[in-house]
Structure formats: structure tokens, C-alpha cells
C-alpha positions as CSV (number, residue, x, y, z in Angstrom):
1,M,0.2,0.1,0.0
2,K,1.4,3.4,-1.1
3,W,1.0,6.1,1.6
4,T,0.3,9.1,0.8
5,P,0.3,12.4,2.6
6,L,-3.3,12.3,3.2
7,K,-3.2,8.7,4.7
8,I,-0.4,9.6,6.8
9,Y,-2.0,12.6,8.1
10,A,-5.4,10.5,8.7
11,L,-3.2,7.8,10.6
12,K,-1.7,10.7,12.7
13,L,-5.2,12.2,13.7
14,A,-6.6,8.7,14.4
15,M,-3.7,8.1,16.9
16,F,-4.0,11.5,18.2
17,S,-7.5,10.9,18.7
18,T,-7.3,8.1,20.6
19,V,-4.7,9.2,22.8
20,L,-6.7,12.2,23.7
21,G,-9.8,9.8,24.0
22,Y,-8.1,7.8,26.7
23,L,-6.8,10.7,28.8
24,A,-10.6,11.8,28.9
25,V,-11.7,8.5,30.3
26,D,-8.7,8.1,32.6
27,L,-8.9,11.9,34.0
28,W,-12.6,12.7,34.0
29,L,-14.4,8.9,34.2
30,L,-12.1,6.5,35.8
31,Q,-9.6,8.4,37.7
32,G,-6.8,6.1,36.4
33,P,-3.2,5.8,36.2
34,V,-2.4,9.1,34.6
35,Y,-5.1,10.8,37.1
36,G,-3.2,9.1,40.0
37,F,0.3,10.2,38.7
38,L,-0.6,13.7,38.2
39,H,-2.4,14.1,41.8
40,A,0.3,12.2,43.6
41,E,1.3,15.4,45.5
42,K,-1.9,16.4,46.2
43,K,-3.3,13.1,47.5
44,A,0.1,12.8,49.6
45,A,-0.5,16.3,51.0
46,A,-4.2,15.1,52.2
47,A,-2.6,12.4,54.3
48,V,-0.5,12.9,57.5
49,A,2.0,10.0,56.6
50,T,1.8,6.8,54.3
51,I,3.1,3.4,56.0
52,Y,4.0,0.6,53.7
53,G,0.8,1.9,51.4
54,E,-1.4,2.8,54.1
55,R,-2.7,6.3,54.2
56,L,-2.9,8.0,57.7
57,S,-5.7,10.8,57.1
58,P,-6.1,14.1,59.3
59,R,-9.4,12.6,60.5
60,Q,-7.4,9.5,61.7
61,L,-5.0,11.6,63.4
62,E,-8.0,13.8,65.2
63,R,-9.5,10.3,66.6
64,H,-6.0,9.4,67.8
65,T,-5.2,12.6,69.7
66,A,-9.1,12.6,71.1
67,E,-8.7,9.0,72.2
68,Q,-5.0,9.6,73.9
69,D,-6.7,13.0,75.8
70,M,-9.6,10.5,76.8
71,L,-7.2,8.0,78.4
72,A,-5.1,10.7,79.9
73,G,-8.2,12.4,81.4
74,R,-7.6,15.7,79.5
75,T,-11.1,17.7,79.0
76,K,-9.0,19.9,76.4
77,P,-6.8,19.0,73.6
78,A,-3.3,19.7,73.7
79,P,-2.2,21.3,70.4
80,A,1.8,21.1,71.4
81,L,1.5,17.6,71.3
82,Q,0.7,17.3,67.6
83,A,4.1,16.2,66.4
84,S,4.4,13.8,68.9
85,R,0.7,12.5,68.0
86,V,2.0,11.6,64.2
87,M,4.7,9.8,65.6
88,E,2.6,7.9,67.8
89,M,0.2,6.8,64.7
90,V,3.6,6.1,62.5
91,Y,5.1,3.9,65.3
92,G,1.5,2.5,65.9
93,S,1.1,1.6,62.3
94,L,4.5,0.1,61.9
95,L,3.9,-2.1,65.3
96,R,0.3,-3.1,63.8
97,L,1.4,-4.4,60.5
98,R,4.2,-6.3,62.1
99,A,2.0,-7.7,64.7
100,R,-0.6,-8.4,61.8
101,Y,1.4,-10.0,59.1
102,N,4.8,-11.0,60.6
103,D,4.3,-13.0,64.0
104,T,1.4,-15.5,64.5
105,N,2.5,-16.7,67.9
106,L,1.4,-13.7,69.9
107,P,-0.8,-14.0,72.6
108,Q,-4.7,-13.4,72.5
109,N,-5.6,-10.6,74.9
110,R,-9.2,-10.4,74.7
111,P,-10.2,-10.6,78.5
112,E,-7.7,-7.9,79.1
113,A,-8.9,-5.7,76.4
114,E,-12.7,-6.1,77.5
115,A,-11.3,-5.4,81.4
116,E,-9.5,-2.1,80.0
117,V,-12.6,-0.6,78.3
118,A,-14.8,-1.3,81.2
119,R,-12.6,0.6,83.4
120,L,-12.3,3.4,81.1
121,A,-16.5,3.2,80.7
122,S,-16.2,3.3,84.4
123,R,-15.0,6.9,84.3
124,A,-17.5,8.0,81.8
125,G,-20.3,7.3,84.9
126,S,-22.6,4.7,82.6
127,D,-22.1,2.4,79.7
128,A,-24.5,4.6,77.9
129,A,-22.6,7.7,78.5
130,F,-19.3,5.7,77.3
131,E,-20.8,4.5,74.1
132,Q,-22.1,7.9,73.3
133,L,-18.6,9.4,73.6
134,L,-17.2,6.4,71.5
135,A,-19.9,7.2,68.5
136,T,-18.4,10.9,68.3
137,Q,-15.3,9.3,67.4
138,G,-16.9,6.9,64.7
139,Y,-16.8,3.6,66.9
140,T,-18.8,0.9,68.6
141,R,-17.8,-0.3,71.8
142,R,-16.9,-3.8,69.9
143,Q,-14.4,-1.8,67.7
144,F,-12.8,0.1,70.3
145,T,-12.4,-3.2,72.3
146,D,-10.8,-4.6,69.3
147,K,-8.5,-1.6,68.8
148,V,-7.5,-2.2,72.6
149,E,-7.0,-5.8,71.7
150,A,-4.6,-4.8,69.0
151,R,-2.6,-2.5,71.1
152,L,-2.2,-5.1,73.5
153,R,-1.0,-7.6,71.0
154,Q,1.5,-4.8,69.7
155,Q,2.8,-4.3,73.8
156,A,3.7,-8.0,73.7
157,L,5.4,-7.8,70.3
158,L,7.4,-5.0,71.8
159,E,8.0,-6.9,75.1
160,R,9.3,-9.8,73.4
161,S,11.6,-7.9,71.3
162,I,13.4,-5.7,74.5
163,S,13.1,-8.8,77.0
164,Q,16.6,-9.8,76.4
165,G,18.2,-6.7,77.1
166,S,16.0,-6.2,80.5
167,H,18.6,-7.8,83.0
168,V,20.3,-5.7,86.0
169,D,22.8,-7.7,88.0
170,N,24.1,-6.7,91.4
171,A,27.4,-5.0,89.7
172,A,25.1,-2.5,87.7
173,I,23.2,-1.7,90.8
174,M,26.2,-1.3,92.7
175,A,27.6,1.2,89.9
176,H,24.4,3.3,89.6
177,Y,24.2,3.5,93.5
178,K,27.9,5.3,93.4
179,Q,27.2,7.4,90.7
180,M,23.8,8.4,91.9
181,R,24.4,8.2,95.6
182,E,24.8,12.1,96.6
183,E,21.9,12.6,94.4
184,M,19.6,10.1,96.4
185,T,20.0,12.0,99.8
186,I,16.9,11.7,101.8
187,P,15.7,15.7,102.8
188,A,15.1,16.0,106.8
189,S,11.5,15.6,107.7
190,R,9.2,15.8,110.6
191,P,5.0,14.7,111.0
192,V,3.0,17.9,111.4
193,K,-0.7,18.2,112.0
194,H,-2.4,21.8,112.7
195,I,-5.9,23.6,113.2
196,F,-5.9,26.4,110.7
197,I,-7.9,29.6,111.1
198,A,-8.2,31.5,108.1
199,Q,-7.9,35.9,107.9
200,H,-10.1,35.8,105.0
201,G,-13.8,37.3,106.1
202,R,-11.9,38.7,109.6
203,S,-9.6,41.0,110.9
204,P,-5.9,39.6,111.9
205,Q,-6.8,40.4,115.2
206,E,-10.2,38.1,115.4
207,A,-8.0,35.4,113.6
208,E,-5.4,35.1,116.0
209,Q,-7.9,35.5,119.0
210,A,-10.0,32.5,117.7
211,A,-6.4,30.6,117.3
212,R,-5.2,31.4,120.9
213,L,-8.6,29.9,122.3
214,L,-8.2,27.0,120.3
215,L,-4.6,26.7,121.9
216,S,-6.1,27.2,125.2
217,R,-8.4,24.2,124.7
218,L,-5.7,22.0,124.0
219,E,-3.3,23.1,126.9
220,A,-6.6,22.5,129.1
221,G,-6.5,19.0,127.8
222,E,-8.7,18.6,124.8
223,E,-7.6,16.2,122.0
224,F,-5.9,17.6,119.1
225,G,-7.7,15.4,116.4
226,E,-11.1,16.0,117.9
227,L,-10.6,20.1,117.9
228,A,-9.1,19.9,114.5
229,R,-12.2,18.3,113.1
230,E,-14.5,20.5,114.7
231,A,-12.7,23.8,113.9
232,S,-10.1,23.5,111.5
233,E,-10.9,25.5,108.2
234,D,-8.5,23.5,106.4
235,P,-10.9,21.3,104.3
236,R,-8.2,18.8,103.2
237,S,-6.9,18.0,106.8
238,A,-9.7,18.8,109.0
239,P,-11.6,15.3,108.4
240,Q,-7.9,13.8,109.2
241,G,-7.8,15.5,112.5
242,G,-5.4,18.0,111.2
243,N,-2.9,15.6,110.1
244,L,-0.5,17.1,107.0
245,G,1.5,14.2,107.0
246,T,5.4,14.0,106.8
247,L,6.7,17.1,105.4
248,Y,10.3,17.5,103.7
249,D,12.7,20.3,103.8
250,T,12.4,20.6,100.2
251,P,11.9,24.0,98.1
252,T,8.6,22.9,97.6
253,L,7.6,22.9,101.3
254,P,4.4,24.8,101.4
255,L,4.4,27.7,104.0
256,E,8.2,27.8,104.6
257,E,7.2,30.8,106.8
258,L,6.1,28.2,109.5
259,N,9.6,27.5,110.3
260,L,9.3,23.8,110.5
261,F,13.1,23.5,109.6
262,G,16.2,25.4,109.5
263,A,18.5,27.2,112.1
264,A,15.2,27.9,114.8
265,P,12.7,25.5,113.9
266,I,9.5,25.3,116.2
267,A,9.9,22.4,118.9
268,A,8.5,19.3,118.8
269,G,5.7,17.9,120.9
270,N,3.8,20.6,122.2
271,P,1.3,22.8,120.3
272,V,2.3,26.3,119.3
273,L,0.9,29.3,117.3
274,A,2.3,30.3,114.0
275,Q,1.1,32.8,111.5
276,S,1.4,32.5,107.6
277,R,0.4,34.6,104.8
278,W,-3.2,32.9,104.6
279,G,-3.9,32.8,108.2
280,W,-3.0,31.4,112.0
281,H,-2.1,28.1,112.7
282,V,-2.3,25.9,115.8
283,L,0.8,23.9,115.0
284,Q,1.6,20.2,116.5
285,A,4.8,18.9,115.1
286,G,6.9,15.8,115.7
287,P,10.7,15.4,116.0
288,I,12.8,16.1,113.4
289,T,14.6,13.3,111.0
290,P,17.5,14.7,109.7
291,A,18.6,14.3,105.9
292,Y,20.5,11.1,105.2
293,I,21.6,8.8,102.1
294,P,19.8,5.4,102.1
295,S,22.0,2.8,102.2
296,L,22.4,0.4,99.2
297,D,20.2,-2.4,100.5
298,E,17.6,0.2,101.3
299,C,17.3,1.3,97.6
300,R,18.4,-1.8,95.7
301,Q,15.0,-2.6,94.6
302,T,14.3,0.8,93.6
303,L,17.4,1.0,91.7
304,R,16.7,-2.1,90.1
305,T,13.5,-1.0,88.8
306,A,14.6,2.3,87.7
307,I,17.4,0.5,85.2
308,I,15.1,-2.0,84.2
309,S,12.8,1.0,83.2
310,A,15.8,3.0,81.4
311,Q,16.7,-0.2,79.3
312,R,13.1,-0.8,78.5
313,E,12.6,2.7,77.2
314,L,15.9,2.5,75.2
315,G,15.0,-0.8,73.9
316,V,11.7,0.4,72.7
317,N,13.1,3.4,71.0
318,A,15.4,1.1,69.5
319,Y,13.3,-1.1,68.0
320,L,10.8,1.6,66.7
321,H,13.6,3.7,65.3
322,S,15.0,0.4,63.4
323,A,11.4,-0.4,62.0
324,L,11.3,3.3,60.7
325,K,14.5,3.5,59.1
326,E,14.0,0.5,57.6
327,G,10.6,1.9,55.9
328,R,12.4,5.0,55.0
329,Q,15.1,3.2,53.4
330,Q,12.9,1.1,51.0
331,K,10.9,4.2,50.5
332,R,7.8,2.6,51.7
333,I,7.4,5.2,54.8
334,Q,6.6,8.8,53.9
335,I,5.7,11.5,56.8
336,H,3.8,14.5,55.4
337,A,2.9,16.5,58.5
338,Q,5.4,17.1,61.6
């Protein structure tokens, strides 16, 4: 067949029409491969992150943030936690994928998950109120229990991955004790109770007179605890007979002007009067226990627990960072929002 200029033109026109037709169908009707390629950046921008093909949406981030606020008992969201919430979702997705597809030997935690959900429901006051709260996040109670169970399986995966490194021998405890010994000083302390008369609503003279009257009643033989329950205006300590517990000589000591410690502390035993910025106190303080450094035997278990906790935190971080690094090297993880 002889190719005349007209036939060549007609063939080119047919080919061009075919390409235009395909693009029209792909872009406007089917939203196929070409559409996907052209809109890839837009899709990525609409996602918080993409983990092995699984897109985490802004709505999922909102739900995750609301869940964490609920678990922590917060009534208001904390915007400063946004970046950490994104990484929590990324690590959570990695753990979920590994627990789901890479390990079939993890324990089943349904009873534990149901118990945890029941504990959360008790905070809401009733099952109905709790389920209504879940509904605002798009969950039924069963779906939320499934989510808690999945998290328990993920926790079991982490536990197993770091269990080999959670061992502490006596040498490690001794080394830690020597290093931290000075910082473990227990400050001076003493037991204290009081009967409080507030200056608010009365003159300073009236408050002092009321406190002196209470002191005279104690000196006449009345029992301190009973009088505190009757007359103290401190709503926290009055029901406990004025008992404030053991107070420590630290920078956070409340009402330091009461001279409980220092060069001239109030004497132990008999009740005395003292004035603070809030009012008058009838104080009864016990003897002062001087500051001291606990022995190794006294804090051995505390040190063991602290070391294991630090090892576990390091192990978890190393495991998660390794999983994240592996996914990024394979270009299977993209984080779009930080």
C-alpha cells in the first residue's frame, strides 16, 4: 500500500484522537493511572503519613488525639503534642502491621482488652455515656475493644523484642548507686498537724484571738484530732484530725514561713501558734529526722526498677527507630505532617 500524505495525516489524526480519548476517560471518568500520577502530590498532602501503602488521614489523627486525651483524662486537647501524636500514629501503624502480618505467635488478649474498656467506661459514669462518647469518634464499643486488643498485641510484640536486654545484675546496681549516691539524699522531715484559722472574712486580730482560744483548749486537755475536726478551716486536713502527714525540707515545702526546719525550727511536741500569709495555725510537729543518704540495701529494689525501666525505654526506642529507618530506606514510609 502506498502511503500518501493524506493517509499519513489520517493515521496521525487517528492516533492523536485515541490518545486524547484515553486521557479523557482516565482523567475525568475512571481517574486511572494518569490521574493518579498527576494528583500524587495532592493525595500525599491530604495524608498525615503513608506507611507501607497505608494512608493515615487527618481525620485519623484527630481521632487518635481524642483517644489519647480520653485515656489521659484531659478535657481539652493539647496542640503542643501534635508532632508527637503523628509519630505515635506512625509507630503504631508499624507495630500493627508487624503484629498482624509478621507474627502469628502473639497471645490473644481479649479478656484483658474488655477489662480495660470496662475501666474506661467507669470513668464516663455509665455504659451509655461511654458508648455515646465512642460514637462521636466513629466507634462502637466492639470496634474500640478490637482496637485495644490490637494495641495489647503490639505491646506484647514490643515486650518480646526487648526482653533479652532487660537484665540487671548486682554489679550494675552497685555502679548506679555509687554514681547517684549524693543525688539520692533524703531531706530532713517531720510529721506535722495543724488547726487552721483563715484571715479571710475576719480581721487579723480576730483570727489570732480565735487561734489562741483553740490553743488554750488544747492546753486544758482537749484532744488535738477532735478539735481539728471541729474547728479547723482547712477542708483537706480537718477530716483527718488536722494531719498534714510527713513534710520534707525541700524547695517545694508549703508555708515555709512556719519555721518547721532551718536554724530555729519550732519545738517538737507541744502545740504552738504560728502565722502564715493565709492565717493562723495551731501547729503540732513531731521530731525532725535529719537528712541522710539511704544505704544500698534500702534502695536496691528501687534502683533495679529504675535501671530496668531505662533499659526498656531504650529498647523500645531502638526497635521503633530501626523499623522506621528500614521503611524509609525502602521508600515505603513517608511522613507528610510533622
